[in-house]
N, C-alpha and C positions, 0 to 999 in steps of 0.2 A: 819241576814238573809245571807245564801251562796249563790253566784251568779250562774246563769246558765251557760252553757257552752258558749252560744251565747252571754251571757253578758259579759264574761270574755274576750272573742275573739273582742268584739265590739270597743275597743280603737284601736286595730291593724287595723281594717278595716276602721276606722275613718281617721287614718292618710292619706289612699290613696283613700278617699271618691270621689275625681274629677276622677280619673282614673275608679275607680269601678263603678261610675254613667255613664261613657261614656261606660264601657263595658256593663252594663246592657241596655243601651240605643242601644247599637247594638244588643243585644240579642233581645230586644222588635222588633227593625225593622225586623229582620230576622224572628221571629215567625210570625209576622202580614204579611209578605209576604208569608210565608208558608200557611197561613189560607186564603189568596187570591186566591192563585192557583186553589184549586178546584173550586172556584166561576167562574174563566175565564174558566175553563175546560166545567163547565155545561153551561155557556152562548155558548161555541162553539159547543156543541153537540146539545144544543137546536137549535143552528140555522141551523145546518146541517139537522136536522130531520124536520124542519119546512118549511125550503126553502132552497135549496142547493145555498149557496152565498158564492164562493170561494174567493171573495176579503175580506170578513168578516172573513173567516177561517185563511185567510194568516195574516190579521191583528192581530188576535187574538194568532195565533202561535209566530208571532214575540214579542207581549206583554208577552208571556210565556217565551220566550228566556231571555228578558229583566229582567223579574221579578225574573228567576232563577239567573241571573249573579248578579243582585244587592244584592239578598240573599245570594250567596256565598261570595260578598264582607263583608257583616254584620257577616257572621258566621266566617269568618277569623278574623276579629279585635275582634270579641267576646271573642274567644279562646285566643287569644293573649294578649289581655289587661287583661282578668280575671285571667288566668293561671298565667300572669306575676305577678300579684296584689298577688298571693297566694305565689310566690317565694319569694315575697319581705317580705312578712308578715312570713315565714318561717325563713328568715335571720335575721329579728328582733327578733323574738321569741327564736331562737337559741344564738344570742349575749346576750339576757335577761336572759335567763337561764344559760350561762356560766357567765355573770357578778354575778348572784346571787349565783352561787355554789363556786366561789373563795371567796366571803364574809361569808360563811358559817364556824361554828367552827368545832373543833375536834371531839366534841360528835355527830355533825351529820354525820361524815364521820365514826364514830363508829357503827350507826345504818344502813348504807345504803353501800352496796358492790360497788366496781368500776365497775363491769360489769353490773351491774343493773342501774347506773348511765348513762355508755354508750349506753344501751340499748334504755332507755328512751329519749336520747339526739339525737338517730338517727332514730331508727325504730318508735317510738311513734311519734318522730316530723314530720315524714315523713306522718304518718296517719292523723295528723292534718291538715298537708298542702293539703292533699287529700280531706278532708273534707270542708275546706275553699274554695279551688279552684274549682275543676271537682264537689265536691259535691253541693257546692252552684250554680254553674252555671247550671248543669244538673237539679237541682231542680227547679230552676228558668224557665229554658226551659221547661221542662215536664208539669209544673203547668200552664204555660202561654199558651203553645199548647192545653192542655185539655181545658183549659176555654174558648179558642178562637173557637176550633172546636165545642165545647158544643154549645157554644151561636150561631154560624152559623147553625147548624142543628136543634136547637131549633126553630130558626127563619124560616128555611125552611120549616119544616115538624115536629113539637114538638109531635105528636104521635110516628112517627117511631124514633125520637130521644131518648124518654123515653125507648122505647123497647130496643133500640140500648144499652143504659146506664144501662141496669138492673143489669147486673153484677158488676157495680161500688161497691155497697157496700160490696161484697163479696172481691173485691180487696183490700178494705181498711182495711177489717178485716185481710186480710193475711198480709199486710205490718205491721200493728200494732204487730200481734202474733208473726212472724219470727223476726221482728226488735229486740224485747228485748232479743230473745234468741240470735241473733247474737251479740249483744251487750255484754251480759253475756261470752258468749263462747269467744269472741275476748279478753276480760279482762283476762280470763285464759290463752289463748295464749302468750299474753305479758308478764304474770308473768313468765311463762315457757320459754319463750326467754330471759327474764333477766336472769333467772337460768343458763340457758346454757352460755350465754354471760360471767357471774361471773366465772363460772367454766373455761371456756376458759383463761381469763385474769388470774384467780389464777394461773393455770398450767403453763402458758407462763411466768410469772413473777417469779414464783418459781421452774423452771424447773431443775435448779442444785440439788435442794433438792429432788425432784420427782426421779430424777436418782440416787442421792447419796443412798437411801433406796429403791431403785430397785420395785418402786411402779407404773411403767409404765402400766402394766397390770391392776392394781386395778384401776387407774386413768382411763383408757379405758374403764372398764367395768362399773364404775359410769356414764361416760359420755355417753355410750351407752344407760343406763338407761333414763338419761334427755333427750336424743335426741329422743327416742322411745316415751316418754310422749308428748313430742311436736308434733311428728308426729301423735300420737293419737288424740291429741286435735284439729290438723287442719283438721284431716279426719272427726272429728265430726263437725266442722264447714262446711266441704264439703258437709255433709249428709243434713244439714240444708238446705244450698243454692240449694243442688240438688232437694230437695223437693218444695222450694219456688218459683223458676223460672219456671219449667214444670207446677206449679200450676197457676201462672200468665199466662202462654201462654195458657193453658186451658181455662181459663175465657175469655181470649182474643178469641178464637175460637169460644166460645159460642156466644160471640157477634158479630161475623161476621155470622154465622149461623142466629141469629135472624134477623140481617138486610136484609141477602139473602131471607129469608122467608117472614118476614113482608114487606119489601120493594117491594121483586117481587109482592106480592099479591096487593099493593097498585099501583104499575105500571100498572099492567093488568087491575085494577078497574079504571084506569085513573084518579087516585088521586094525583100523581106526574108525572113529566115529566121523560123521558130517562135519561136528563141530570141531574138531582136532584138525581136520582137513582146512577148514576155513582160518582156523588159528596160524596153522603154519603158513597159509598164502599171508596172512596178516603180519604174521613175524618178517615174512621175505619182503614184505612191503616196508617194513620199519628199517630192514636191514639196507634198503636202498641208500638213504642218507648216509649211515655210517662207511658205506662201500664208497660213494662219491664225495663224501664229506672229507674222507680221509685224505683223498688225493688233493682237495682244496688245502686241509691241514698241512700237508707235506708241503705244498706249495708256500703258503704264510711261513712254515717253520725254515725252510730253506732260505727264504728270502732274507727272514730275520736273522739268521745265523750270519749270511753273507753281510749283511749290514752290520751286526753286532761286533764282527771281526774289524771293520773299517772303523767303528767308534772306538773299540779297544786299543786299536793301534794309536789313537789320540790319548786315549785315558791312560794308557800305560807308559806314555812317553814321559820320562823323569824330568822335573824342572832342574836345570842346572844350578839355578840361584835359589837357595831356601834357608830358612832360618836354622840355626843348629839347633840341638835337642835342647840345651840350657843355655839360650842367647845372654850375652853380658847386658848390664843395664847401660842405658846412654844418657849422659847429662842431658837435662831439658832445661833451656836450650844447651846444645854442644858449644864449646867454645870455637870449634871451626879450625882447630890446627890440622892439617893435612899434610901426610908424609908418604912418600912412594920410596919403597926399598927394594932396589935390584928387580925393577918390575918388567915383566916380559909378557908380550900378548903375542900368541901366534895363531894364524889362520890356516886352514888347510892350504891356502894358496899364496900367502906372504907371510911373512914377519913383520907385525905392526908396531911393536915396541921392542926393545932391545936393552935390557939394563938400565931402566930409569932410575936415579936416584934424585930424588927432589924432596924439599920440605918448603910449605906454604904457611906462613905464620898466622895465627887466628886474627881476623879481622883486616888483613891486608887485601890490598887489590893488585891481582896477579894478571898479566896478560901472555897469551900463547899465540905465537905467530910461526907460519912455515908453509912450504909449497903444500898444494892440493894432494893429499895421501901420504903424508908425512907423518901421521899418527895423531894429531891434535885431538880430533872428536873421539878416537879410541880412548886416549889419555883421560879425558874428563868424563867418559862413559864408566870409567872405573869407580868415580866419587859415589854415586847414586846406586852401586852395584848393577847396572845394567848387563854389565859383563864381569866375569871375574878374571884375575890374570893367570895367564898359564904357570907363571912361577913368580916369586917374590910377594910382596906384602903391601897392601895399601891401608894406612892407617888415619883413624880419626881421633884426636885427642888421646893419642897412645894406644888405642885398641884396633886391633885387626877386624877390618869390615866384614870378615867373615865369620866373627865371633858375634857379630850384632844381626838383630832381627831386621831383614830389609824393609819392611813396612815401618817400622819404627824409624829407620835410619832416613828413609825418603820423605818423612813428614818435616823434616828440619832442612830439605834442600828444595830451593826453586830452579828448575832446570830448563832452559829453553833451548832445544835441539835446532840443527841448520835445517831439517824439514818440519815446518810449522803445520801441525793438525789440529784443525778446529772442526768441532761438532754441528751437525744440521740443528742448531738451537738458536737461541737471542744471543746478543753479544754479550749481554751480562751473564748469561748462563754460561757461556765460554770463560769468562773472565775469574767467574765464580767456581769454575771446575776444580775440584780439590780441596775447597773450603765451604764445607756445608755451614750454612746460617749466616753467612757473610750478608752485611747490610748493605743497602743501597749507597750510603756514604762511603763505605769502604771500598765499594767496586769502582765509583766515580773518582776516588783519589787515586786508587790504581791505575785508571784509565788515563788521568790527569797526568801521573808520573812517567807514564809509557809513550806520552805525546799524542794519544788518541782524542784529547779533547775537541781539536780543532776540526776533525772528521765527525763527530757525533751530529752536527748540525746537517751535515750533507745526508746522512742516513735518514730515512722515512720515518722510523720510530724512535731514533737515537739508541739507547741501549737496550730497548726493547726490541730492535729489529732482528727478524730471524736472518741469519746470513748465509744458510744453504749449506748443502752438504760438502765438507771440507773448506767451508769458507768461501765457496766460490763467488760469491758477490762482492767480495773484498780484492783490494789490490794486494800485492804481495807484500808491501810496506805496511799496510793495515792489518795484515794478517801476523805479521812478525810483532808488531806492537801490541796486538791482542794478547799474544803469547807472553810477551814481556810482563804486562799487566796481569796475568794469570799467575806468573811467578811471584811477583811483586807482593800481590795480595797474600800470599801464604806467609809472608813475613819471615822468611827463612833465615836460618843461621849461615846457610852457604848458597851464594847465588853463582848460577853458572849460565853465561850467554855465549852460546856456539855460535858465532857468525850471525848474530841475531839482530843487526842491522844493515846487513847486506844490501836489502833491499829498499833502503830509504836513501835519500839525497844528503850532500853532506852537511846542509845547513838542517835539515830534520834531525840529522845523527848528534850535532853538537847541541841542537835544543833539549833533545831525549837525554845525552849524557849529563847535562848540566843539572836536569830534574832529577837525574839519577843518583848524583853525587851524593844527596841527603841519605837515600836509600841504601848506598853502597858503604857509607860511613860506619864503622864498628862491626860490620860483617864480612866475613871472606867472600871476596867476589872474584871469579875467573872469567876474564873475557877471551874470547877467541875471533880473531878477525885478520882480514886481508890488508884493512886500511891502517895506516900509521895513523892517522886521525883519531881513530877509536882506542888505540892502545899506549899513546905516546905518554898521558899523565898517569899511568899505572905504576905503581910503587916499584914494580919488577917486571920485565918482559923476558920470557923464555922463548928461545927459539929452537923449535923441534925440525931434525932434518933426518929421514930414513929412519925414523924411530927412536932417535936418541937427541939429548940435549945437546946442542951444537953452540949455543951461547946463553948467556943471561945476564941481566943488568939492567941498569936504568936507560931511559931513552937516549941521552946524553952519551952514556958509556957505550953504548951498542952503536951509536953512528961513529965514534972515535975509531972504533974497532974496524971498520970497513968491510964486516962480513955481510952475510945474508940480509941482515935488517938495514944496515947502510944501503945496500944497494935497492933495498925495497923503498926506503925514504927517499933517496936520489930520484928513483924512477916515478914515485907520485909528485914530488916536487915538479919535476919537468912537465908531467901531465897537466898539472895546477897552472904552470906559466904557458903552456901552449893553448889551454882552454880561454885564459885571459887575453889572449892576442885577438 
């Protein structure tokens, strides 16, 4: 059975139950004192009309001032404590959401756009906070004020109280009727906001592509359509609110007219005192806020519930790759022996790997080649458990990777993916990513081994140069070498370079490989490349075609066999000869 919104939120509220109870206590004190004020006013007016007792009036005036002052103190702490708790819950929710997002797999990020995730993490989270803080606070305040005022009015003159509360059922109907429509409309608005956020994020990330294809005008027109739809949805919500609040105010006005009419009649008939008549009107004034405030609270709660549903969709997404209940210990460092046993990987659209059976000895250097889309990157993604096989096993030092803690496993792997990602930080910070406490000397040595040293002189501040979002200020080759330096700095037992030298020229490639020879010695290294020059010195070369191992052997063995690798080698020899002419 699916949890309700409040059941989902209750564990977060429970963490701060002491403070929250203190805030509710302050709210209770404030509302009780608010309900007492009209009674004091009634006593004062009746004292003046029955007999002019100035000393009694002064005492009651002093009491009113005292009650108002204490009520103000309670009101201050009510807001400070409850709103403060809502901010703490927002903090916890944001942390939990981020921690959950970083554990989710690649398939999840294929279904959700970055802009949508950003909208949920900011706009929706704020709507949930407003529901938990101001929403809960004002719901409790308005409900308690209504109950206390109604109880006193019924106690003083129940016939007049029933007349005054006659429009209450209509108010309840309006709250329920409009509340559901506000919820539905706000869900549409949040989805539209996610679309806008995603469009902005994609255009800013791909601004160079947009400019290169002269699509600025087209993208602006597309964004204008999204923006216009967003405004349209907000205007539709505003129309609902425009009907809702005036309707509540009209019902409140009817209540006042009924009290003036019926109360005036009973006052003239001598059934109530002038003080009681004034008290009733004072309570009706107090009930204006609960009636209008309840409409605002319904708005907040419905918005919050809609946003919470969108957040729960993310938080309830199960991570497909997680540590087992009792993970097996891993050798530190592991030897690095890798084995694939009848491994298959199936995606909804294609069969990536089919029956891979392969062993990689510890400390060896293995190269993988094959056509684009043959399954090379999928194969190496299995080693750090970025994905899991659909069937079969991947073992490290004889242990199935699914029996290990992924976080512990990945600490011993240096992985350079095809698509290099750098953060908007210094070059040194990007190299040291994943190695807290790395020294300057270690960073410099990793940069040297990755072939970055000659480029440091051209950068304004060397290793301290801020390289911009996604490393936009670096060339493709510089990005790749930075990613290689990042992997080297980890001193991993297993080093995976997935086409990591594709953006550098052959001379730079040769220099980097010569520098890396000392790094690769004694550790398991897997190279993926389309260049024969990158892989020819590997101890073993594996050819992957259509998700299966088509060939394997040394460079010379594969050239003699005349298969895919031999064709690749001959084509690249021809290209080199043509370039030299």
